Steps between C-alpha positions, in 0.01 A plus 500: 500500500760237402735588213602138441483408131457125443460350153360147521509272198462130419785377279405276209502130569411501873231274644430780750683771691647842432810718468495838675736779403545790745635847437620756751425275798674581825446138602797382290282251310554539125301203376335195651245234424349159552463268205361160416656377180456188286758239403746618235463866608851643470645810664781627278831664582462833682645726772368756747660808657364389841538179699230253402352235727302197377303254707401172334164392641419195287671321216857453389719721283865522404676834480837635388640804681852641487611198298377236748195275494244469781203267555206675672239291677203589720598736785829608340622858514708617202657845520724677248706815544440814288625459143527122518401318181251222578245289315328163498745241378225290338126475462341380828339154478174601667288783637664719760424798727737760633533847653761756407603854596778736396581727793746784546620378842661839574149644543416229755830538685444876513189430704654215700881525509542197726361272228798570271739292712399163360514629140865600500743308276228278351596282203361596164243221513331362811303174494327381818253213541260504791398863440121452537498778761526746209156403371302717739716815448469450128123451529478826697695682227264356236197625692641848531576515127171360372239648735465878475472644850611811687865530602599252228862618481540457875342156475739395225795632703395304808460184287847556347651550845346177621621310194859625541488424872395139445744449210779632724408245767536227236839630390654447843262289705562525871352321800135568570306423813131523570374720781196272532501157655404289199567129472778446239282249307214750475739777394643274229159403368379860495805598295432219254137594458578873478756451225365200310123538534443398135614144571277221617588430866346184649530495876721190479750685281514794744546264794784323322679833448519558877524142621169489686191278479224665290242504779748645747607769252136593425422545868824690570443731201143572605605584856772737379308674219132446576438316172589182314788488247242465221313814606824690538600395148168611356529838670839554340352404162203732536729781612703460182180474295387843623830646381471339158136598456590862567833532323512246214306419187506127555167327447311370804581140405868582447518668843347193664754269339785746572433494874454124528131421449419217259243696303331837464187358658687377810670840529171692467337289771791550741512874426130544566531313830787730603376837372126460451517587131621345177841580356328684213306717746815574699681605181211725389488671840873565482472646153211722606 
């Protein structure tokens, strides 16, 4: 039987989302959450005894940390050292969505000493754009915190390890090479669709990104992946929808818009085609 104690609450003023507080967790996670907040929602001055990592998913916000100002846009990582005073510098102009987690990194490094190398001598505040790769580790952490299953503490620890691993890669990015023979244009388009699936991506826009004719790109992508760019994009969207249906309190319509569909009806139709059930039925099954 797991001994993990997780207190999940929904702070006043959110559009959707949660804040989870953990006690006596060997994972190192002390609190975490995913939140959708409206314009003019302000996070006031605060500190934490652990290192805190934010990932801005959508929207724009301005922060002050350690006396300096930072502008956070979609895909930006923002990380503050223990005890660092930080807060939103002003009310955001529109809706926004972000993940956050406060983690005692010593617990993670105790399990994986080699990961500590990239975390030595970090500045008090770290701001990195292009950090979309943190979205999936954060989503895994959210699932472990919001869905009660066996071995929950171990699941949270694995999610924390993965999050710290990926954040460390962003701190000191090194060369990466693929072990698979994938055309560079296809690899680039897959990365775009994986990280920015909520955007509208006409084939012509994708082709322009990689300098190829649209028809040639479509054929090349299909040969390499077995599907068209549009189908690949929809699969990424539905994959994210399953996560949100199981681990968020967003409405069905809000989920559809969040992942890039123009309406709740369009989303429901695409979801039924992919999974053979409606989003409501999928959510009810998960709750049962």
